[in-house]
C-alpha positions in Angstrom: -38.5 -21.3 -38.8 -35.9 -20.3 -36.3 -32.5 -22.0 -36.5 -30.8 -22.4 -33.2 -27.0 -22.6 -32.8 -26.4 -24.9 -29.8 -27.9 -27.9 -28.0 -28.3 -25.8 -24.9 -30.4 -23.3 -26.8 -32.4 -26.1 -28.3 -33.1 -27.5 -24.8 -34.3 -24.1 -23.5 -36.5 -23.6 -26.6 -38.2 -27.0 -26.2 -39.0 -26.5 -22.6 -40.5 -23.1 -23.5 -42.7 -24.7 -26.1 -43.9 -27.5 -23.8 -44.6 -25.1 -21.0 -46.7 -22.8 -23.2 -48.8 -25.8 -24.4 -49.4 -23.9 -27.6 -47.1 -25.7 -30.0 -46.7 -29.1 -28.3 -47.8 -30.9 -31.5 -45.7 -28.8 -33.9 -42.8 -30.3 -35.8 -39.6 -28.4 -35.1 -36.2 -28.4 -36.7 -33.0 -27.5 -34.9 -29.3 -27.5 -35.7 -27.2 -29.0 -33.0 -23.5 -27.9 -32.8 -22.6 -28.9 -29.2 -21.3 -32.3 -28.4 -23.3 -34.0 -25.7 -21.2 -36.4 -23.6 -22.4 -39.0 -21.1 -21.4 -36.6 -18.2 -23.4 -33.6 -19.4 -27.1 -34.2 -18.6 -29.7 -31.8 -17.2 -31.9 -32.8 -14.3 -35.0 -30.8 -15.3 -38.6 -31.7 -14.5 -40.3 -34.5 -16.3 -43.9 -34.8 -17.6 -45.5 -37.7 -15.7 -46.2 -40.7 -17.9 -45.0 -38.9 -21.0 -42.7 -41.2 -23.0 -39.9 -39.7 -25.0 -39.1 -41.8 -28.1 -35.6 -41.3 -29.5 -34.7 -42.3 -33.1 -31.1 -41.7 -34.2 -30.5 -42.0 -37.9 -27.3 -42.3 -39.9 -27.3 -42.4 -43.8 -30.6 -44.3 -43.7 -32.9 -44.5 -46.7 -35.9 -42.2 -46.1 -38.3 -45.0 -46.7 -36.9 -47.1 -43.8 -36.9 -44.2 -41.4 -40.4 -43.3 -42.4 -41.5 -46.9 -41.5 -40.0 -46.5 -38.1 -41.7 -43.1 -37.5 -45.1 -44.5 -38.6 -44.7 -47.4 -36.1 -44.4 -44.7 -33.3 -47.4 -42.8 -34.5 -49.4 -46.0 -34.6 -48.9 -46.7 -30.9 -52.0 -47.3 -28.8 -50.4 -45.3 -26.0 -50.7 -41.7 -27.2 -48.8 -39.6 -24.6 -45.4 -39.5 -26.3 -43.0 -37.1 -27.9 -40.6 -38.1 -30.7 -37.0 -36.8 -31.0 -35.1 -37.7 -34.2 -31.4 -37.1 -34.2 -29.9 -36.9 -37.7 -26.2 -37.9 -37.3 -25.5 -38.3 -41.0 -22.6 -36.3 -42.5 -23.4 -33.1 -44.3 -22.6 -34.6 -47.7 -25.1 -37.5 -47.4 -27.0 -37.3 -50.6 -30.5 -37.9 -49.1 -30.1 -35.7 -46.0 -32.4 -33.0 -47.2 -34.9 -35.6 -48.4 -34.8 -37.2 -44.9 -35.5 -33.8 -43.4 -38.4 -33.1 -45.7 -39.9 -36.5 -45.1 -39.8 -35.9 -41.3 -41.2 -32.4 -41.6 -44.2 -33.8 -43.6 -45.5 -35.5 -40.4 -47.9 -33.5 -38.3 -47.2 -34.5 -34.7 -45.0 -34.3 -31.7 -41.7 -34.5 -33.5 -38.5 -32.7 -32.9 -35.8 -33.1 -35.6 -32.2 -32.4 -34.4 -29.5 -32.3 -37.0 -25.9 -32.8 -35.9 -23.6 -30.6 -38.0 -21.1 -33.4 -38.2 -21.2 -37.2 -37.6 -20.6 -37.8 -33.9 -21.4 -41.5 -33.5 -24.4 -43.4 -32.2 -23.7 -42.9 -28.5 -23.4 -39.1 -28.7 -26.4 -39.0 -30.9 -28.5 -41.0 -28.4 -27.2 -38.8 -25.6 -28.4 -35.7 -27.4 -31.9 -37.2 -27.3 -31.5 -38.1 -23.6 -30.6 -34.6 -22.8 -33.6 -33.1 -24.6 -36.1 -35.6 -23.3 -39.1 -34.3 -21.4 -40.7 -37.7 -20.7 -40.6 -39.6 -17.5 -39.6 -42.6 -19.6 -37.4 -43.0 -22.7 -37.7 -45.6 -25.4 -35.2 -45.9 -28.2 -36.0 -47.1 -31.8 -33.4 -47.9 -34.4 -34.1 -46.2 -37.7 -34.5 -49.5 -39.6 -36.7 -51.2 -37.0 -40.4 -50.9 -36.2 -42.7 -51.4 -33.2 -45.9 -53.2 -32.9 -48.8 -50.9 -31.8 -48.9 -52.1 -28.1 -45.2 -51.8 -27.4 -45.2 -48.6 -25.4 -48.4 -49.4 -23.5 -47.4 -52.8 -22.4 -43.9 -51.8 -21.3 -45.2 -48.8 -19.3 -47.5 -51.2 -17.4 -44.4 -53.1 -16.2 -43.0 -50.2 -14.3 -44.8 -51.3 -11.1 -42.0 -50.3 -8.7 -39.6 -47.4 -8.4 -36.9 -50.1 -8.2 -37.4 -50.9 -11.8 -35.1 -49.0 -14.1 -35.5 -50.9 -17.4 -38.2 -52.9 -19.2 -37.5 -55.0 -22.3 -39.5 -57.3 -24.5 -39.1 -60.1 -27.1 -38.9 -59.5 -30.8 -39.5 -60.8 -34.3 -36.4 -61.2 -36.5 -36.9 -59.9 -40.1 -34.4 -60.9 -42.8 -34.7 -58.1 -45.3 -32.8 -60.1 -47.9 -35.0 -63.1 -48.0 -38.1 -61.6 -46.5 -38.4 -64.3 -43.9 -39.6 -63.4 -40.4 -39.7 -65.5 -37.2 -40.3 -64.8 -33.6 -37.2 -64.9 -31.4 -37.7 -67.2 -28.4 -35.9 -66.2 -25.2 -36.3 -66.4 -21.5 -37.5 -63.3 -19.7 -35.1 -62.5 -16.8 -36.5 -60.1 -14.2 -35.4 -58.6 -10.9 -31.7 -58.3 -10.0 -30.1 -59.6 -13.2 -26.6 -58.0 -13.1 -24.9 -61.3 -12.7 -26.8 -62.8 -15.7 -26.3 -59.8 -17.9 -22.6 -59.6 -17.6 -22.5 -63.2 -19.1 -24.5 -62.3 -22.2 -26.8 -59.6 -23.6 -30.1 -61.4 -23.3 -32.0 -58.1 -23.6 -30.9 -57.4 -27.2 -31.3 -54.1 -29.1 -32.1 -50.7 -27.7 -35.3 -50.9 -29.8 -36.6 -53.5 -27.3 -36.1 -51.3 -24.2 -37.8 -48.6 -22.2 -35.9 -46.7 -19.4 -36.8 -44.4 -16.6 -35.3 -41.1 -17.7 -34.1 -40.1 -14.2 -32.1 -43.4 -13.8 -30.8 -43.3 -17.4 -29.3 -39.9 -16.8 -28.1 -40.9 -13.3 -25.9 -43.7 -14.7 -24.5 -41.4 -17.4 -26.3 -42.4 -20.6 -24.3 -44.2 -23.3 -20.6 -44.4 -22.8 -18.5 -41.9 -24.9 -15.0 -43.1 -25.4 -12.1 -42.4 -27.7 -11.9 -44.3 -29.9 -15.7 -44.6 -29.9 -17.5 -47.8 -28.9 -19.6 -48.7 -32.0 -20.8 -52.1 -30.9 -22.0 -53.5 -27.5 -22.5 -49.9 -26.3 -26.1 -50.8 -25.6 -25.2 -53.9 -23.7 -22.7 -51.9 -21.6 -25.5 -49.4 -20.7 -27.9 -52.2 -19.8 -25.2 -53.6 -17.4 -24.9 -50.2 -15.7 -28.6 -50.0 -15.2 -28.9 -53.6 -14.0 -26.1 -53.0 -11.5 -28.2 -50.3 -9.7 -31.8 -51.2 -10.5 -34.1 -54.1 -11.2 -35.1 -55.1 -14.7 -38.6 -56.2 -15.9 -39.7 -57.9 -19.1 -42.8 -58.1 -21.3 -42.9 -61.7 -22.4 -44.2 -60.9 -25.8 -42.7 -60.0 -29.2 -43.4 -56.2 -29.7 -40.6 -55.2 -32.1 -39.7 -56.1 -35.7 -35.9 -56.2 -35.7 -34.7 -55.8 -39.3 -31.4 -57.3 -40.5 -30.5 -55.6 -43.8 -26.7 -55.5 -43.8 -25.2 -58.9 -43.0 -21.9 -59.4 -41.1 -19.2 -57.5 -42.9 -15.6 -57.3 -41.9 -15.9 -53.8 -40.3 -18.9 -55.1 -38.3 -16.9 -57.9 -36.8 -14.1 -55.5 -35.9 -16.6 -53.2 -34.1 -17.9 -56.2 -32.2 -14.4 -57.1 -31.2 -13.8 -53.6 -29.9 -17.1 -53.6 -28.1 -16.6 -56.9 -26.4 -13.0 -56.0 -25.4 -14.5 -52.9 -23.7 -17.0 -55.0 -21.8 -14.3 -57.4 -20.7 -11.9 -54.7 -19.6 -14.6 -52.8 -17.7 -16.4 -55.7 -16.0 -13.9 -58.6 -15.7 -13.6 -57.9 -11.9 -17.1 -59.2 -11.6 -16.6 -62.4 -13.7 -16.2 -65.8 -12.2 -14.0 -68.3 -14.1 -17.0 -69.5 -16.2 -17.9 -66.1 -17.4 -14.3 -65.1 -18.0 -13.8 -68.2 -20.1 -17.0 -67.5 -22.0 -16.0 -63.9 -22.8 -12.4 -64.8 -23.7 -13.6 -67.6 -26.0 -16.0 -65.2 -27.7 -13.2 -62.8 -28.4 -11.1 -65.7 -29.7 -13.8 -66.8 -32.1 -14.5 -63.2 -33.3 -10.8 -62.5 -34.0 -10.5 -65.8 -35.8 -13.5 -64.8 -37.9 -11.9 -61.5 -38.7 -8.6 -63.2 -39.7 -6.7 -62.0 -36.6 -5.3 -65.4 -35.9 -2.6 -64.2 -33.5 -5.0 -62.4 -31.3 -7.4 -65.3 -31.5 -4.7 -67.6 -30.2 -3.8 -65.2 -27.4 -7.4 -65.0 -26.2 -7.8 -68.8 -26.5 -4.7 -69.4 -24.4 -6.0 -67.1 -21.7 -9.3 -69.0 -21.6 -7.8 -72.5 -21.6 -6.6 -72.6 -18.0 -10.0 -71.5 -16.8 -11.6 -74.8 -17.9 -8.6 -77.2 -18.2 -10.7 -80.3 -17.8 -12.2 -79.5 -21.2 -8.8 -79.0 -22.9 -9.2 -81.5 -25.8 -12.7 -80.1 -26.5 -11.3 -76.6 -26.5 -8.5 -77.6 -28.9 -11.0 -79.1 -31.4 -13.4 -76.2 -31.1 -10.5 -73.7 -31.6 -9.4 -75.5 -34.8 -13.0 -75.2 -36.1 -13.1 -71.6 -35.1 -15.9 -72.0 -32.6 -16.6 -70.6 -29.1 -16.3 -72.9 -26.2 
């Protein structure tokens, strides 16, 4: 099996395989050394109605990743390719086991191994660069799709104005084993003003994009320090600013929660929400500004950053002064207002 030394060479090799039509269904393994940023996308030809599925994995147990892969293979829509980006560090104890498990599948799977951990945004951008499908769907390595997911979302691309289609989901608590359907309103059309208020779309696992538009807006943002939370929401906002959004009003994804809310998770959420606020505050009215600042206040209080929590709260207070006493009581309880 040939080992390639750069993402550019990987890209050329995959195009060659697809054009020859002789090994379209072979599993390939590549080593990726190049860093793919959100400004470095190729604009090659797409295969009409082919869907590129991208799974990025980081130190995930092989059994969980296998579950995600099997949910792709079980799709009723069969014209897909699967690109798996392994962003685990070289010393991850199960990395070779993950590789061997992936290679055991017979199908349209490309396995890309980053030589060092580069972060989820760069890992997803690697997949975007290598995609040959007209559409791209992301799947987190611990989630799973229902069989109709790709087929029903593809049907919603009824206009070239639509850049993104999302769906509802089931929430699975992996600690208790409980599962419930998440109820939410499907917002469609021009939703930019709604989306900057809150991420009503949810996880990348719920979404399908037009590849051309996804590359046009630059893929996932790559920053220093990296954005490790809300990076998906920020991308959804950029798509919604330029294109329409559609929705399948049906739960098509099982979203697994297996980690809980640890201190580092809260700190990542703070950094992500600060990034959203700094980048899009020019579009916020007073209500949205107050909502975003109060969310940052509550998160900082939860993380024990009481000084920063107070600073954000004081910034939010003048935006809704008529609710001052309510704000004070909610701040003392550590709630958002």
